[in-house]
MARMARLO-719491 format. One record per residue: residue number from 1; x, y, z of N, C-alpha, C in turn. Coordinates in steps of 0.1 Angstrom, whole numbers, plus 5000, padded with zeros to 4 digits. Layout:
<drendrens>
NUM;X;Y;Z;X;Y;Z;X;Y;Z .
...
</drendrens>
This chain:
<drendrens>
1;5008;4988;5000;5000;5000;5000;5009;5013;5000 .
2;5003;5023;4995;5010;5036;4995;5004;5044;5007 .
3;5014;5048;5016;5010;5054;5029;5017;5067;5030 .
4;5009;5078;5034;5015;5091;5037;5014;5093;5052 .
5;5025;5096;5059;5025;5099;5073;5027;5113;5076 .
6;5017;5120;5080;5018;5135;5083;5023;5137;5097 .
7;5035;5143;5098;5041;5145;5112;5052;5135;5114 .
8;5064;5140;5116;5076;5132;5118;5082;5133;5132 .
9;5072;5134;5142;5077;5134;5156;5079;5119;5160 .
10;5079;5116;5173;5082;5103;5178;5073;5092;5171 .
11;5060;5094;5172;5050;5084;5167;5051;5083;5151 .
12;5053;5095;5145;5053;5095;5130;5065;5088;5124 .
13;5077;5090;5130;5089;5084;5125;5089;5069;5127 .
14;5085;5065;5139;5084;5051;5142;5074;5044;5133 .
15;5062;5049;5132;5052;5043;5124;5056;5042;5109 .
16;5061;5053;5104;5066;5053;5090;5076;5042;5087 .
17;5086;5041;5096;5097;5032;5094;5092;5017;5095 .
18;5083;5015;5105;5078;5001;5107;5069;4997;5095 .
19;5060;5005;5090;5052;5001;5079;5060;5000;5066 .
20;5071;5008;5065;5080;5007;5053;5087;4994;5054 .
21;5091;4989;5066;5098;4977;5067;5089;4965;5063 .
22;5076;4967;5063;5067;4956;5059;5065;4956;5044 .
23;5072;4965;5036;5071;4965;5022;5062;4975;5016 .
24;5055;4983;5025;5047;4994;5020;5055;5005;5014 .
25;5049;5013;5006;5056;5025;5000;5051;5037;5009 .
26;5061;5042;5017;5057;5051;5028;5064;5065;5025 .
27;5057;5076;5027;5063;5089;5026;5060;5096;5040 .
28;5071;5101;5046;5070;5109;5058;5069;5123;5054 .
29;5059;5130;5059;5057;5144;5056;5058;5153;5068 .
30;5066;5164;5067;5067;5174;5077;5070;5188;5071 .
31;5065;5199;5077;5069;5212;5072;5082;5217;5077 .
32;5088;5210;5086;5101;5213;5092;5112;5208;5082 .
33;5118;5217;5074;5128;5213;5064;5140;5207;5070 .
34;5145;5213;5082;5157;5208;5088;5155;5194;5093 .
35;5143;5191;5099;5140;5177;5104;5140;5167;5092 .
36;5133;5171;5081;5132;5162;5070;5146;5159;5064 .
37;5154;5169;5063;5168;5167;5058;5176;5158;5067 .
38;5174;5159;5080;5181;5150;5089;5176;5136;5088 .
39;5163;5134;5086;5158;5121;5085;5162;5114;5072 .
40;5163;5122;5061;5168;5117;5048;5182;5112;5049 .
41;5190;5117;5058;5203;5113;5061;5204;5102;5071 .
42;5193;5097;5076;5192;5086;5085;5195;5090;5099 .
43;5194;5103;5102;5196;5108;5116;5183;5110;5123 .
44;5181;5103;5134;5168;5105;5142;5171;5116;5152 .
45;5161;5125;5153;5163;5136;5163;5161;5133;5177 .
46;5159;5120;5180;5158;5116;5194;5163;5102;5195 .
47;5165;5097;5208;5171;5084;5210;5159;5074;5212 .
48;5159;5063;5204;5150;5053;5205;5157;5040;5200 .
49;5158;5030;5208;5166;5018;5204;5160;5011;5192 .
50;5169;5009;5182;5166;5002;5170;5160;5010;5159 .
51;5156;5023;5162;5149;5031;5152;5159;5036;5141 .
52;5170;5041;5144;5179;5046;5134;5183;5035;5124 .
53;5186;5023;5129;5189;5012;5120;5178;5009;5110 .
54;5165;5009;5115;5154;5007;5107;5152;5018;5097 .
55;5154;5030;5101;5153;5042;5092;5162;5041;5081 .
56;5175;5038;5083;5185;5037;5073;5181;5025;5063 .
57;5178;5014;5069;5175;5002;5061;5163;5004;5051 .
58;5152;5010;5056;5140;5011;5048;5142;5022;5037 .
59;5150;5032;5040;5153;5042;5030;5162;5036;5019 .
60;5172;5028;5023;5181;5022;5014;5174;5012;5004 .
61;5163;5006;5010;5155;4996;5002;5145;5004;4993 .
62;5144;5017;4995;5134;5024;4986;5120;5024;4991 .
63;5117;5019;5003;5104;5018;5008;5099;5030;5016 .
64;5109;5039;5020;5106;5050;5028;5113;5063;5022 .
65;5106;5073;5021;5111;5086;5017;5105;5097;5026 .
66;5111;5109;5026;5107;5120;5033;5105;5132;5025 .
67;5096;5141;5028;5093;5153;5020;5087;5164;5028 .
68;5088;5176;5023;5080;5187;5029;5068;5191;5021 .
69;5066;5184;5010;5056;5187;5000;5043;5179;5002 .
70;5032;5186;5005;5019;5179;5007;5015;5172;4994 .
71;5018;5179;4983;5014;5173;4970;5021;5160;4967 .
72;5034;5160;4969;5042;5148;4967;5038;5136;4976 .
73;5035;5140;4989;5032;5129;4999;5018;5124;4997 .
74;5008;5132;4995;4994;5128;4995;4989;5123;4982 .
75;4993;5129;4971;4989;5124;4958;4992;5109;4956 .
76;4982;5102;4953;4985;5087;4951;4985;5079;4964 .
77;4984;5085;4975;4984;5077;4988;4971;5070;4990 .
78;4971;5057;4993;4959;5050;4996;4954;5053;5010 .
79;4964;5055;5019;4961;5058;5033;4969;5070;5037 .
80;4963;5079;5044;4970;5091;5049;4968;5091;5065 .
81;4979;5090;5072;4979;5090;5086;4983;5104;5092 .
82;4974;5109;5100;4977;5122;5107;4983;5118;5121 .
83;4995;5123;5122;5003;5120;5135;5010;5132;5140 .
84;5003;5143;5140;5008;5156;5145;5005;5158;5160 .
85;5012;5167;5166;5011;5170;5180;4997;5175;5184 .
86;4992;5172;5196;4980;5177;5201;4983;5182;5215 .
87;4991;5193;5216;4995;5198;5230;4982;5202;5238 .
88;4984;5202;5251;4973;5206;5260;4972;5221;5259 .
89;4960;5227;5259;4957;5241;5259;4958;5245;5274 .
90;4957;5258;5276;4958;5263;5290;4948;5257;5299 .
91;4936;5254;5294;4925;5248;5303;4926;5233;5304 .
92;4937;5227;5298;4939;5213;5299;4933;5205;5287 .
93;4925;5211;5279;4919;5204;5268;4929;5202;5257 .
94;4927;5193;5247;4936;5191;5236;4935;5202;5226 .
95;4947;5208;5222;4947;5218;5212;4948;5211;5198 .
96;4938;5212;5190;4937;5204;5178;4941;5212;5165 .
97;4948;5224;5167;4950;5232;5156;4959;5225;5145 .
98;4969;5217;5150;4978;5210;5140;4970;5199;5132 .
99;4961;5193;5139;4953;5182;5132;4944;5189;5122 .
100;4938;5200;5125;4930;5207;5116;4938;5213;5104 .
101;4950;5218;5107;4958;5224;5097;4962;5213;5087 .
102;4966;5202;5092;4970;5190;5083;4958;5186;5075 .
103;4947;5186;5080;4934;5182;5073;4932;5191;5061 .
104;4933;5204;5064;4931;5214;5053;4941;5213;5043 .
105;4954;5211;5047;4965;5211;5037;4964;5199;5028 .
106;4960;5187;5033;4960;5175;5025;4948;5175;5015 .
107;4937;5181;5018;4925;5180;5010;4926;5181;4995 .
108;4933;5191;4990;4934;5192;4975;4941;5181;4968 .
109;4948;5173;4975;4957;5162;4969;4952;5148;4971 .
110;4941;5146;4978;4936;5133;4981;4931;5126;4969 .
111;4934;5113;4967;4930;5105;4956;4916;5100;4959 .
112;4909;5096;4949;4895;5090;4951;4896;5077;4960 .
113;4888;5076;4970;4888;5064;4978;4898;5064;4989 .
114;4906;5074;4991;4916;5074;5001;4910;5073;5015 .
115;4918;5067;5024;4914;5066;5038;4923;5075;5047 .
116;4917;5083;5054;4924;5092;5063;4923;5087;5077 .
117;4934;5084;5083;4935;5079;5097;4940;5090;5106 .
118;4932;5092;5117;4937;5101;5127;4943;5092;5138 .
119;4957;5093;5139;4964;5086;5149;4968;5095;5161 .
120;4967;5108;5159;4970;5117;5170;4960;5114;5181 .
121;4964;5117;5193;4955;5115;5204;4945;5127;5205 .
122;4932;5124;5202;4922;5134;5201;4909;5130;5209 .
123;4901;5140;5213;4889;5136;5220;4878;5131;5210 .
124;4868;5124;5215;4857;5119;5207;4850;5131;5200 .
125;4847;5129;5187;4840;5139;5180;4850;5146;5170 .
126;4863;5144;5172;4872;5151;5163;4871;5147;5149 .
127;4868;5135;5146;4867;5130;5132;4857;5137;5124 .
128;4846;5141;5130;4836;5148;5123;4841;5162;5118 .
129;4848;5168;5127;4854;5181;5123;4865;5180;5112 .
130;4873;5169;5113;4883;5167;5103;4877;5164;5090 .
131;4866;5155;5090;4859;5152;5078;4853;5165;5071 .
132;4848;5173;5079;4842;5186;5074;4852;5195;5068 .
133;4864;5196;5074;4875;5204;5069;4880;5199;5056 .
134;4882;5186;5055;4887;5179;5043;4877;5181;5031 .
135;4864;5179;5035;4853;5179;5025;4852;5192;5018 .
136;4856;5203;5025;4855;5216;5019;4866;5218;5009 .
137;4877;5210;5009;4888;5212;5000;4890;5201;4990 .
138;4880;5192;4989;4881;5182;4979;4868;5178;4973 .
139;4868;5172;4961;4856;5167;4955;4856;5152;4954 .
140;4866;5145;4959;4867;5131;4958;4861;5124;4970 .
141;4857;5112;4969;4852;5104;4980;4864;5099;4989 .
142;4862;5101;5001;4872;5096;5011;4865;5091;5023 .
143;4872;5083;5031;4867;5079;5044;4877;5083;5055 .
144;4872;5083;5067;4880;5087;5078;4879;5076;5089 .
145;4890;5074;5096;4890;5064;5107;4899;5068;5118 .
146;4898;5062;5129;4907;5064;5141;4914;5051;5144 .
147;4928;5052;5144;4936;5040;5148;4947;5045;5158 .
148;4943;5045;5170;4953;5051;5180;4965;5042;5182 .
149;4976;5048;5186;4989;5041;5188;4990;5039;5203 .
150;4996;5027;5207;4998;5024;5221;5013;5021;5224 .
151;5022;5027;5216;5036;5023;5218;5042;5031;5230 .
152;5053;5025;5235;5060;5031;5247;5074;5035;5243 .
153;5078;5047;5247;5091;5052;5245;5101;5042;5251 .
154;5112;5039;5244;5122;5030;5249;5120;5016;5243 .
155;5107;5013;5239;5105;5000;5232;5095;5002;5220 .
156;5096;5014;5215;5086;5018;5205;5086;5009;5192 .
157;5098;5006;5187;5099;4998;5175;5093;4984;5177 .
158;5097;4978;5188;5091;4965;5192;5076;4965;5194 .
159;5072;4976;5201;5057;4977;5203;5049;4979;5190 .
160;5055;4986;5180;5048;4988;5168;5049;4976;5159 .
161;5060;4968;5159;5061;4956;5151;5053;4945;5157 .
162;5051;4945;5171;5044;4934;5177;5035;4939;5188 .
163;5024;4946;5183;5015;4952;5193;5006;4942;5200 .
164;5001;4945;5212;4992;4936;5218;4979;4935;5210 .
165;4975;4946;5204;4963;4947;5196;4963;4959;5187 .
166;4955;4959;5177;4953;4970;5168;4938;4974;5170 .
167;4936;4986;5174;4922;4991;5176;4919;5000;5164 .
168;4909;4996;5156;4905;5003;5144;4891;5009;5146 .
169;4890;5022;5146;4877;5028;5147;4872;5033;5134 .
170;4862;5025;5129;4857;5028;5116;4843;5021;5114 .
171;4835;5026;5105;4822;5021;5103;4820;5016;5088 .
172;4828;5021;5079;4827;5017;5065;4833;5003;5063 .
173;4826;4994;5057;4831;4980;5056;4844;4979;5048 .
174;4845;4987;5037;4857;4987;5029;4869;4992;5037 .
175;4867;5003;5044;4878;5008;5053;4882;4998;5063 .
176;4872;4992;5069;4876;4981;5079;4884;4970;5073 .
177;4880;4966;5062;4887;4955;5055;4902;4959;5051 .
178;4903;4971;5046;4916;4976;5042;4925;4978;5054 .
179;4920;4984;5065;4929;4986;5076;4932;4973;5084 .
180;4922;4964;5083;4925;4951;5090;4936;4944;5082 .
181;4936;4944;5069;4947;4938;5061;4960;4945;5064 .
182;4960;4958;5065;4972;4965;5068;4979;4961;5081 .
183;4970;4959;5091;4975;4956;5105;4977;4941;5108 .
184;4971;4933;5100;4973;4918;5102;4987;4913;5101 .
185;4995;4920;5094;5009;4916;5093;5017;4920;5107 .
186;5010;4928;5115;5016;4931;5128;5010;4923;5139 .
187;4997;4921;5138;4990;4913;5149;4976;4908;5143 .
188;4973;4896;5148;4960;4890;5144;4949;4895;5153 .
189;4953;4902;5164;4943;4907;5174;4938;4921;5170 .
190;4929;4921;5161;4924;4934;5155;4910;4936;5161 .
191;4909;4948;5168;4896;4951;5175;4889;4962;5167 .
192;4877;4959;5162;4869;4969;5154;4859;4976;5163 .
193;4860;4989;5163;4850;4997;5172;4846;5009;5164 .
194;4837;5017;5169;4834;5030;5163;4845;5040;5166 .
195;4846;5050;5158;4858;5059;5159;4858;5066;5173 .
196;4847;5069;5179;4847;5075;5192;4852;5066;5203 .
197;4849;5053;5201;4854;5043;5211;4869;5042;5210 .
198;4874;5042;5197;4889;5041;5195;4896;5053;5202 .
199;4890;5065;5200;4897;5076;5206;4896;5076;5221 .
200;4885;5071;5227;4884;5070;5241;4893;5058;5247 .
201;4895;5048;5238;4904;5037;5242;4918;5041;5244 .
202;4923;5051;5236;4936;5056;5238;4937;5063;5251 .
203;4928;5072;5254;4928;5079;5267;4927;5070;5278 .
204;4918;5060;5277;4915;5051;5288;4927;5043;5291 .
205;4935;5038;5281;4947;5030;5284;4957;5038;5292 .
206;4960;5050;5288;4970;5058;5295;4965;5063;5308 .
207;4953;5066;5309;4948;5071;5322;4947;5059;5332 .
208;4944;5047;5328;4943;5036;5336;4957;5033;5342 .
209;4967;5033;5333;4981;5030;5337;4986;5041;5347 .
210;4983;5053;5344;4986;5064;5353;4980;5062;5366 .
211;4968;5057;5366;4960;5055;5379;4967;5044;5387 .
212;4972;5034;5380;4979;5023;5388;4991;5029;5395 .
213;4999;5037;5388;5010;5044;5394;5006;5052;5406 .
214;4995;5060;5404;4990;5068;5415;4986;5060;5427 .
215;4979;5049;5424;4975;5039;5435;4987;5034;5442 .
216;4997;5030;5435;5009;5025;5441;5016;5035;5450 .
217;5016;5048;5446;5022;5058;5454;5013;5061;5466 .
218;5000;5061;5465;4992;5063;5477;4993;5052;5487 .
219;4994;5040;5482;4997;5028;5491;5010;5029;5497 .
220;5020;5034;5490;5034;5035;5495;5034;5045;5507 .
221;5026;5056;5505;5026;5066;5516;5020;5060;5529 .
222;5010;5052;5527;5004;5045;5539;5014;5036;5546 .
223;5021;5028;5537;5031;5018;5542;5042;5025;5550 .
224;5046;5037;5546;5056;5044;5554;5052;5048;5568 .
225;5039;5048;5570;5033;5052;5583;5030;5040;5592 .
226;5030;5028;5586;5026;5016;5595;5036;5005;5595 .
227;5048;5007;5589;5058;4996;5589;5057;4986;5579 .
228;5047;4987;5570;5046;4977;5558;5056;4982;5547 .
229;5059;4972;5538;5068;4975;5527;5059;4974;5514 .
230;5058;4985;5507;5049;4985;5495;5052;4975;5485 .
231;5065;4971;5484;5069;4961;5474;5063;4947;5478 .
232;5063;4945;5491;5057;4932;5496;5042;4933;5495 .
233;5036;4944;5497;5022;4946;5495;5018;4943;5481 .
234;5025;4949;5471;5022;4947;5457;5024;4932;5453 .
235;5034;4926;5459;5036;4912;5456;5025;4904;5461 .
236;5019;4908;5472;5008;4901;5479;4996;4901;5471 .
237;4993;4913;5465;4980;4914;5457;4982;4910;5443 .
238;4995;4910;5438;4997;4907;5424;4994;4893;5420 .
239;4993;4883;5429;4989;4870;5426;4975;4868;5423 .
240;4967;4878;5425;4953;4878;5421;4952;4881;5406 .
241;4947;4872;5399;4947;4873;5384;4939;4885;5380 .
242;4930;4890;5388;4923;4902;5384;4932;4915;5385 .
243;4943;4914;5392;4951;4925;5395;4964;4924;5387 .
244;4972;4913;5390;4984;4911;5383;4996;4918;5389 .
245;5008;4913;5385;5020;4919;5391;5026;4930;5382 .
246;5020;4932;5371;5026;4942;5361;5022;4956;5364 .
247;5031;4965;5360;5028;4980;5360;5025;4986;5374 .
248;5032;4981;5384;5032;4988;5397;5045;4995;5399 .
249;5044;5008;5398;5057;5016;5399;5056;5027;5410 .
250;5057;5023;5422;5057;5034;5433;5070;5042;5431 .
251;5068;5055;5432;5080;5064;5430;5076;5078;5430 .
252;5081;5085;5420;5080;5100;5420;5067;5104;5412 .
253;5059;5095;5408;5048;5098;5399;5050;5095;5385 .
254;5041;5097;5376;5042;5094;5362;5047;5107;5355 .
255;5054;5105;5344;5059;5116;5336;5058;5113;5321 .
256;5066;5120;5313;5067;5117;5299;5058;5126;5291 .
257;5057;5122;5278;5049;5130;5269;5034;5127;5268 .
258;5031;5115;5274;5017;5110;5272;5008;5111;5285 .
259;5013;5104;5295;5005;5102;5307;5000;5116;5313 .
260;5009;5125;5316;5005;5138;5322;4995;5145;5313 .
261;4998;5146;5300;4990;5153;5290;4976;5146;5289 .
262;4976;5133;5287;4963;5126;5285;4954;5126;5297 .
263;4961;5125;5309;4952;5125;5321;4946;5139;5323 .
264;4954;5150;5320;4949;5163;5321;4938;5166;5311 .
265;4939;5160;5299;4929;5162;5289;4916;5155;5292 .
266;4917;5143;5297;4905;5135;5301;4899;5141;5313 .
267;4907;5147;5322;4901;5154;5334;4894;5167;5329 .
268;4900;5174;5319;4893;5186;5314;4881;5182;5307 .
269;4881;5171;5299;4869;5166;5292;4858;5163;5302 .
270;4862;5156;5313;4852;5153;5323;4845;5165;5328 .
271;4853;5176;5331;4847;5188;5335;4837;5194;5325 .
272;4841;5194;5313;4833;5200;5302;4819;5193;5301 .
273;4819;5180;5304;4806;5173;5303;4799;5172;5317 .
274;4804;5179;5327;4797;5180;5340;4802;5169;5350 .
275;4812;5161;5347;4816;5151;5356;4827;5157;5365 .
276;4824;5166;5374;4834;5173;5382;4839;5165;5394 .
277;4833;5153;5397;4838;5145;5407;4846;5133;5402 .
278;4851;5135;5390;4858;5124;5383;4871;5120;5390 .
279;4873;5107;5390;4886;5101;5396;4898;5106;5388 .
280;4896;5110;5375;4907;5114;5367;4912;5128;5371 .
281;4903;5136;5376;4907;5149;5381;4916;5147;5394 .
282;4912;5137;5402;4920;5135;5414;4933;5129;5411 .
283;4934;5120;5401;4947;5114;5397;4957;5125;5392 .
284;4952;5134;5384;4960;5145;5380;4965;5154;5391 .
285;4956;5157;5400;4960;5165;5412;4970;5158;5421 .
286;4968;5146;5423;4978;5138;5432;4991;5137;5426 .
287;4992;5135;5412;5005;5135;5406;5012;5148;5406 .
288;5005;5159;5404;5011;5172;5404;5017;5175;5418 .
289;5011;5170;5428;5016;5173;5442;5027;5163;5447 .
290;5029;5152;5439;5037;5141;5444;5051;5145;5447 .
291;5058;5151;5438;5073;5154;5440;5074;5165;5451 .
292;5067;5176;5450;5068;5186;5461;5067;5181;5475 .
293;5057;5172;5477;5055;5166;5490;5066;5157;5494 .
294;5072;5149;5484;5083;5140;5488;5095;5149;5491 .
295;5098;5159;5484;5110;5167;5486;5109;5174;5500 .
296;5097;5178;5504;5096;5183;5518;5100;5173;5528 .
297;5095;5160;5526;5099;5149;5535;5114;5147;5535 .
298;5120;5147;5523;5134;5144;5522;5142;5156;5529 .
299;5137;5168;5527;5144;5179;5533;5145;5178;5549 .
300;5134;5173;5555;5134;5172;5569;5143;5160;5573 .
301;5143;5149;5565;5150;5137;5568;5165;5140;5569 .
302;5170;5148;5560;5185;5151;5559;5189;5163;5567 .
303;5179;5170;5574;5183;5182;5581;5185;5194;5573 .
304;5178;5194;5561;5179;5205;5552;5189;5202;5541 .
305;5186;5206;5529;5195;5204;5518;5205;5215;5516 .
306;5203;5226;5523;5212;5237;5521;5227;5234;5524 .
307;5236;5236;5515;5250;5234;5516;5254;5219;5514 .
308;5244;5211;5511;5248;5197;5508;5249;5194;5493 .
309;5257;5185;5490;5259;5181;5475;5250;5169;5473 .
310;5243;5169;5462;5234;5159;5458;5238;5153;5444 .
311;5240;5140;5443;5243;5134;5431;5230;5128;5425 .
312;5226;5133;5413;5214;5129;5406;5217;5119;5396 .
313;5211;5107;5397;5212;5097;5387;5200;5095;5379 .
314;5200;5100;5367;5189;5099;5357;5182;5112;5355 .
315;5182;5117;5343;5176;5130;5339;5164;5128;5330 .
316;5163;5118;5322;5152;5115;5313;5140;5111;5321 .
317;5128;5110;5315;5116;5107;5323;5115;5092;5325 .
318;5123;5084;5317;5123;5069;5319;5135;5064;5313 .
319;5138;5051;5315;5150;5045;5308;5149;5044;5293 .
320;5160;5042;5286;5161;5040;5272;5155;5051;5263 .
321;5155;5063;5268;5151;5074;5260;5158;5087;5265 .
322;5160;5096;5256;5165;5109;5260;5155;5120;5261 .
323;5142;5115;5262;5131;5124;5263;5130;5129;5278 .
324;5130;5142;5279;5129;5148;5293;5116;5155;5296 .
325;5106;5152;5287;5093;5158;5290;5086;5153;5303 .
326;5083;5162;5312;5078;5160;5325;5086;5149;5332 .
327;5099;5150;5330;5109;5142;5338;5109;5146;5352 .
328;5111;5137;5362;5112;5141;5376;5123;5151;5379 .
329;5134;5150;5371;5146;5159;5373;5142;5173;5371 .
330;5132;5176;5362;5129;5190;5359;5122;5197;5371 .
331;5116;5189;5380;5111;5194;5393;5121;5193;5404 .
332;5128;5182;5405;5136;5179;5417;5149;5188;5417 .
333;5155;5189;5405;5168;5197;5405;5166;5211;5408 .
334;5156;5218;5402;5154;5232;5406;5150;5234;5421 .
335;5142;5224;5426;5138;5225;5440;5150;5224;5449 .
336;5159;5215;5446;5172;5213;5454;5180;5226;5454 .
337;5182;5232;5442;5190;5244;5441;5183;5256;5448 .
338;5170;5257;5447;5163;5267;5454;5165;5266;5469 .
339;5167;5254;5474;5169;5251;5488;5183;5250;5492 .
340;5192;5255;5483;5206;5256;5487;5215;5244;5484 .
341;5210;5234;5477;5219;5223;5474;5228;5225;5463 .
342;5239;5217;5462;5248;5217;5451;5246;5204;5443 .
343;5243;5206;5431;5238;5194;5423;5248;5190;5412 .
344;5251;5177;5413;5259;5170;5402;5250;5160;5396 .
345;5249;5160;5383;5239;5151;5376;5245;5143;5365 .
346;5239;5132;5362;5243;5123;5351;5231;5116;5345 .
347;5233;5112;5332;5223;5103;5325;5230;5097;5313 .
348;5227;5085;5310;5233;5079;5298;5230;5085;5285 .
349;5219;5092;5284;5215;5097;5271;5209;5112;5271 .
350;5205;5117;5282;5197;5129;5282;5204;5141;5288 .
351;5217;5141;5289;5224;5153;5294;5223;5165;5285 .
352;5225;5164;5272;5224;5175;5263;5210;5181;5263 .
353;5200;5172;5264;5186;5176;5264;5182;5184;5277 .
354;5189;5180;5288;5185;5186;5301;5192;5199;5303 .
355;5203;5202;5297;5211;5214;5300;5203;5227;5298 .
356;5195;5228;5287;5187;5241;5285;5175;5242;5295 .
357;5172;5231;5301;5160;5230;5309;5162;5232;5324 .
358;5175;5230;5328;5178;5230;5343;5187;5243;5346 .
359;5187;5246;5359;5196;5258;5363;5210;5256;5358 .
360;5216;5267;5355;5230;5267;5350;5240;5263;5360 .
361;5237;5263;5373;5246;5259;5383;5248;5244;5384 .
362;5240;5236;5377;5242;5221;5377;5255;5217;5371 .
363;5262;5208;5377;5274;5202;5371;5271;5188;5365 .
364;5274;5186;5353;5271;5174;5346;5283;5165;5345 .
365;5282;5152;5348;5293;5143;5347;5289;5131;5339 .
366;5299;5122;5336;5297;5111;5327;5290;5099;5333 .
367;5292;5096;5346;5286;5084;5351;5282;5086;5366 .
368;5276;5075;5371;5270;5076;5385;5281;5078;5395 .
369;5292;5072;5394;5303;5073;5404;5308;5087;5405 .
370;5309;5094;5393;5314;5108;5394;5303;5117;5400 .
371;5291;5113;5397;5280;5121;5403;5279;5121;5418 .
372;5282;5110;5424;5281;5109;5439;5294;5111;5446 .
373;5305;5113;5439;5318;5116;5445;5318;5129;5453 .
374;5320;5128;5466;5320;5139;5475;5306;5144;5479 .
375;5296;5136;5474;5282;5140;5477;5277;5135;5491 .
376;5268;5143;5497;5262;5139;5509;5250;5130;5507 .
377;5244;5131;5495;5231;5124;5491;5232;5120;5477 .
378;5228;5107;5475;5227;5102;5461;5212;5100;5459 .
379;5207;5104;5447;5193;5103;5444;5191;5095;5431 .
380;5187;5083;5431;5184;5075;5419;5170;5078;5415 .
381;5169;5085;5403;5156;5090;5398;5151;5081;5387 .
382;5160;5075;5379;5155;5067;5368;5163;5054;5368 .
383;5156;5043;5365;5161;5029;5366;5168;5025;5353 .
384;5178;5033;5348;5186;5028;5337;5193;5016;5341 .
385;5196;5007;5332;5203;4995;5335;5216;4998;5342 .
386;5223;5009;5337;5236;5012;5343;5235;5015;5358 .
387;5223;5018;5363;5222;5022;5377;5216;5011;5386 .
388;5213;4999;5380;5207;4988;5387;5217;4980;5395 .
389;5229;4980;5391;5239;4971;5397;5252;4979;5401 .
390;5249;4990;5408;5261;4999;5412;5269;4992;5423 .
391;5281;4995;5423;5290;4990;5434;5287;4999;5446 .
392;5279;4994;5455;5275;5003;5466;5286;5006;5476 .
393;5296;4997;5477;5307;4999;5486;5316;5011;5480 .
394;5317;5011;5467;5325;5021;5460;5318;5035;5462 .
395;5305;5034;5461;5297;5047;5463;5298;5052;5477 .
396;5297;5043;5487;5298;5047;5501;5311;5053;5504 .
397;5322;5047;5498;5335;5052;5501;5338;5066;5495 .
398;5331;5069;5484;5333;5082;5478;5325;5093;5483 .
399;5314;5090;5491;5305;5100;5496;5310;5105;5510 .
400;5303;5115;5514;5306;5121;5527;5293;5121;5536 .
401;5294;5120;5549;5283;5120;5558;5273;5131;5555 .
402;5260;5128;5555;5253;5116;5561;5252;5104;5552 .
403;5257;5105;5539;5257;5094;5530;5243;5087;5528 .
404;5233;5096;5524;5220;5090;5521;5219;5085;5507 .
405;5212;5074;5505;5210;5068;5492;5194;5068;5490 .
406;5189;5077;5482;5175;5078;5480;5172;5070;5467 .
407;5165;5059;5469;5162;5049;5459;5147;5052;5455 .
408;5145;5061;5446;5131;5065;5443;5124;5055;5434 .
409;5131;5045;5429;5125;5035;5421;5125;5021;5427 .
410;5129;5021;5440;5129;5008;5448;5137;4997;5440 .
411;5149;5000;5435;5157;4991;5428;5166;4982;5436 .
412;5169;4987;5449;5179;4980;5457;5173;4974;5470 .
413;5179;4964;5475;5176;4958;5487;5181;4967;5498 .
414;5171;4972;5507;5175;4982;5517;5187;4976;5526 .
415;5186;4963;5529;5197;4958;5538;5210;4958;5531 .
416;5211;4956;5518;5224;4956;5511;5229;4970;5511 .
417;5221;4980;5509;5225;4994;5509;5231;4998;5522 .
418;5223;4994;5533;5227;4997;5547;5241;4990;5550 .
419;5242;4978;5546;5254;4970;5548;5266;4977;5542 .
420;5264;4984;5531;5275;4990;5524;5280;5003;5530 .
421;5272;5007;5540;5276;5020;5547;5268;5032;5543 .
422;5257;5030;5537;5248;5041;5533;5235;5041;5541 .
423;5229;5052;5542;5215;5053;5548;5205;5052;5537 .
424;5197;5042;5537;5187;5039;5526;5174;5046;5529 .
425;5168;5051;5518;5155;5057;5518;5148;5054;5505 .
426;5138;5044;5505;5131;5041;5493;5117;5047;5493 .
427;5108;5042;5486;5094;5046;5485;5085;5036;5491 .
428;5079;5040;5502;5069;5031;5509;5076;5019;5515 .
429;5088;5020;5520;5096;5009;5526;5101;5013;5540 .
</drendrens>
């Protein structure tokens, strides 16, 4: 099939490369000339395991090209995928201006019978507006569908090649058949729903996972008050098949490009339809307050951060990505500096991305051992593989009293940390 992918951000580049690897003729479209030139040379503007190799391979094979021309990308395309950004507006709702702009720009070049897919995360009802905009600019018949993405940063290529399911929101039988065929090479688990349900499914998935993280954090807070260990509690409930052991992450709250944005948008949507007592509003509020509350606790525990050196391990929002959007470091590091701390920070991939976003007084170093050398406190923020098996004795020997080890991801055995000569502080333990 001939596929045009509008938008070459994270989702757009991954999707284009994966569908090209399956033998489709794919064109990636973006108005950013610098980005398109970079992609043509096989350079990905962000870190994602396996993506650059796939990008180079599919272009060399002739299955993937990039352009800034709507006419070149859209003309002749059987399927047009809209994958542009939908940032949150000031009131928390999704700003759909880029979706609408893409819809208007593609309209004159659509071929007869083309299928337009909205993959951007949008609220229910958006397809009607997109259809209306395109219809004003074309005389050909076309159909519109919603096919949300469920990929995760750090494993995006694998997630796209081997998804748990493909959710297709469409009502036209021809469209359903075409999109089912397109996705069957990725998964046999194709779920057909109406477009509004597909759009809500995307929000529901992210909000549910964010809610699990929030639940784990709330439970951790109670455990700290009664002597229980949240990791043991989660292991105890995880054997219930209705609950499971997966996706329990007590820590600093959820971050990244999707969870905070999508929770805020569904909370705003709930307000607009009169559901002001929505659990989603509470989840958003609890996550916003999570880090400030923890930092106040830590400040009291160490007798104040003023004058103390803190080694920060992990600047991205999660492992295996250089994405710093809503990363815990963006709240924690400024808080520390405002309270008089001296900060030394490191990350395997996100140092360059973090420098423009953090105070200029931060010192950046190459590895965890350099970050904690001479530090009073070590703070493990992100569970990169490099930080999961640290030499605790070496760390203890290089630090100075009080030698606190803040394990905000509960990666270490408290007894092992204590035995190495460090004071351990986890989450809910």
